[in-house]
N, C-alpha and C positions, 0 to 999 in steps of 0.2 A: 310358639315359637317367635314366631313373627311376628306380634304384639309384644311378646317380653323385649324384642330384640329391640322395637320403636322408641316402648316407652326409657329404656335404658338409654337409648339413644336422645332422646328427646332431654330426657334432661340434666344428663352430662354434656351434653352437646358443647361447648365453648371448650371443651378441655379436647374433647376428640378431634374437635375443629384445626385445634393451633398444633396439636400433635403431629396428626395426617398432612396440614396445611406444610411445617415447620418443615419434617418432613423432605415429600417433597418438590421442599425449594429448595431447602442441602442438597438433597440429588438434583436436580436441573443443573445449577451453579455449576455442583461441583463437576458434572460431566459436561456441561460449556466450560469448563476452566480447562479440564484435561482436554476437551478437542482444539481451545485456544492452543493450549501451548504444544501441540504435540502436531497440530496440524496445520495452525497457525490460521483459523476461524474458527468459530462460534458455534460448536453446534447443538442442536435442539436437544428436549428434556426427552425424547422417542428415542436418539442415539444417533441420530441419519443425519448423517451427515451433506450436505449442502448444495456443494456439487460434488462428479463422479473421481474417487478420488485417478490417480494414477498408480505403475506397477511398481514406483517407489515409494510410493504413500503406507502400500502394505502388509511388511511390520508393521511400523505405526498403526496402524487399522487395529493390526492382534494386538496389541500392546495396549490399545485403544478397549476394545472390546473387553478387555480380559483386566484390567484395571477398574469400567464400569463396574464389572458386572460384579466382581472386591465388593470392592463400596454398594453396591448396593443388597450384597448378602448380606453382610455384617450391619449394616445400616436397620435393615427391614428384619433381623432374625431382635433382635433390640426391642424392638421396635411390636415384633408379634406376643410375643416372651414378654414385655413390662404390659403396653396394653392388652392383655388376656390375663392377669391379675388382677389390673385396674379394675374390664371389665366384670368377673366373676366375682370381689369381695361386692362390689358398687350394685351388685344385682339380689346379692345377697340380703343388701344392707348395708354390710359395713362401710365405714368408716376410713378411705384412704387417701394419697396425697397422688401427686404425680409421679413428686421423686420421693414416695417409698415406691413407687411399682415399681418403676427404673433403676433402683436400688438391690430390685430384687432380680429384676429385666436381667443386670447384670451378671450376675453368681451366676444366672443360670441358662447366660447366654453360649457355652459351646454346647449344650444342649443342643438348645430350640435348633444352632444352624448348623449342626450335627443331622439333627431330624429332617426338614427344611433342605441338605442336600441331596438327601436317599429316596425324600419323598419327587423334589422337581428329576431326581435320574432315569425310576419307577415309571414318571410319564415322558421323560423325551426316552426311556427303551419301546414302549410300548405305542408312542405317534412318532414325533418329529425321524426315531429312528427310520422305520419304513418309511414312509415320504422325500426323506432321502436320499434312500434307493430309487423311490418313486421314478420319482424324478429325471434324471440322468437316461431311465429305461422307457419313460415315454418322450422327452426332447429322440432321442432315435430310435425310435419306429416309425418306421417306412409307412410312405403310404400305404400301398397290399404289403400290411404285415402280412409274419407268414404265421403258423399254428402258435409255433415253441412261445413265440413275441405277445401270442395275446395273453397264452395264459401267466404267462408272466407279468405282464401288464396286469392283466384282472390279478391275480396275483397277491400280485401290492399293494390293489387299490383294497379291495376285501380287507388286507393286513391293516392298511388304517383305519380302517371303520372301525375294525374290529377291535383292533389297538385303542381308536378311539372309546368306542365306550367303553370296554377294559381298562381304561386309566378313569375316567371319570367316577367308576366302581370304587376303584380306589381310593381315588382324593373323597371320594365321598365317606370311607369307610375308614379313613385316616386324615380325618383333616381334624379333630380331639385331638392330633398328641401336643399340641399349646401346651392347654390346659392338664395335662399329665404331668408331660410337664415341669408347670408350674406350682401344681399343688399338689401332689402326687411323688416330685422326686423322683419322674424315674431319669432315665436315662433314651439314649437317641432311638436306640432301635425296641429298647423296656415303651416307650411312651407310645412310636407306634402300633406295635403288637396289641398294645393297656385301647388305642381308638379305636382297636380294631372289635375289640370285645365290647366295647361300652357301646358302639351305633347296633350293636348285633341287634333282630328285630328292630330298629328305627331308620333307618338306611334313606328308605326311602319314601318317607317323609320329612329327613333330611334332605335327601337329593330335591322335593318339588318346593322345600324352601331357599334352602342355597338357588336354585333354578330363578325361583322369584324376584331375590335380590339380586342377582345377578341384573333379573331383565330392566328392574327398574332404576337401576347403578347408573347400568353401558344409557340407560335413558337423559338420565341426568345426567350424564357426564358429555354427553354427544350432545347434547345441550350451550352445557358449556364452552366446551373442546371447538365440535364447525365452526363456527361462527370466524373463535376468532383465528384459529387455522386460514380463514381470506384472510388476515393479514399479511400475511405470506413473510412473521416478524420471528426469528427464535422467542427471541426473548418475550414478548408475547405469550407466545403459544407452552413457553416454562408456568409462563403465570399464570394461562387459562388450568392447565392440565392440574398443579398447585391446585387452582379453588378450588376441584371437582373432585380430586386427590382431601383434602378435605372438609369436604359433602358427607362422602357414596364410601372413600374409602375404609373405613372402618366394620360400616357392613359386615363381610361380611365375618369377621374378625368376632363381631359382636352378639351374631348369630352363633359360629358355633361356641363362643363360651356362656350364653345363658344358653344352647342345647346339650353343655358340659353338668351343670346344676343343674339343672331341669333331668335328665338321664342320672344324676345320681343321688339326684331323690325321689325317684321313681319314676316307675313308665309313664304313670295318670299323669303327671308335667305335664307333657309332649302332651292331653288333651284338652287341657284346660287350663286354671293360675295356679299356680306354680306353685307344693307344698312350701312352708313358711322353714328356712333354714336353722335349724340346731346345733351349736358346735358339737362335735364329738366332744365323746367326753367317758371317762374309765362304766365300764359295766357292776354297778354293785351288786353285792352274794346277794342271796333272795331273805327276805327278811328272818331273821332268826339262824340262817344258818353259822353268822358269826361265833355265836354265843352257844352254841351247841356241840359239842367236842370231843371230837372225834372218836370210834365203839373203839373202848382195847377188841385187842384181839382174847377168841374164846381159851381157858387156862386148858390147859391137857388135862384129862383125865386120871386122876387118885393111882396113882400101882398097886397093881394088887396083893394080893398077900401072899 
């Protein structure tokens, strides 16, 4: 999987870099302009307001976060669907342009957006919600906590840990949903179900590949963004984050696209070179079957005298 992923990335580096660089710059610029319009100040690509907002800014802050989240969700869903289409077809050796991929991605945008929101909701429920409940309990714990406070604190902490493990498992199991939407015309919920079926028996290998990819991408991103952060300029932050996204932002998408294609071809493809892709064709009848007429029913026995 990793070998095919990096091979596909290198062969199509310019296209992946331009798309993810452009999307990151566009989201960063929109975020900055939105923050400028709402707060009168430029907001960094990470959505962090440089100065602490006052009470009067609370409504604007909610509006800003909501608008930025909606814009990011729609744009990212369009890119995920379109570039999944591009990555799988290029992995199969087919000729496809970015224009064709984005046209197809725009057609399937509602399904990709719906499945993405559902998956994020599951992750939020498993991880973020227990963590949000943990914070006030931890803050309100006295220096000499009672037994009930300790039980509540330990229970919520355990819920965060268990929820995190389950969320990782669910993410890996459902990570192939974009390909199911783009190549099987599945809807939002059926695509998640289809991904669950496809990854059965391959989840540990897929998890290991995703983990390695995330670590490598994190190292490269840090090497680009950390020095830029020392400048303490929001514009520099936006450009550095966009450049890092152009380099490594496509890796997980390419990996899941390659994994989908290899699993579809056959389980052995995950352990070595993938079998050549052959377009699906109608199954022909066995030789001679079409020429043999159907056997007529047996004639009834002659009537007796």
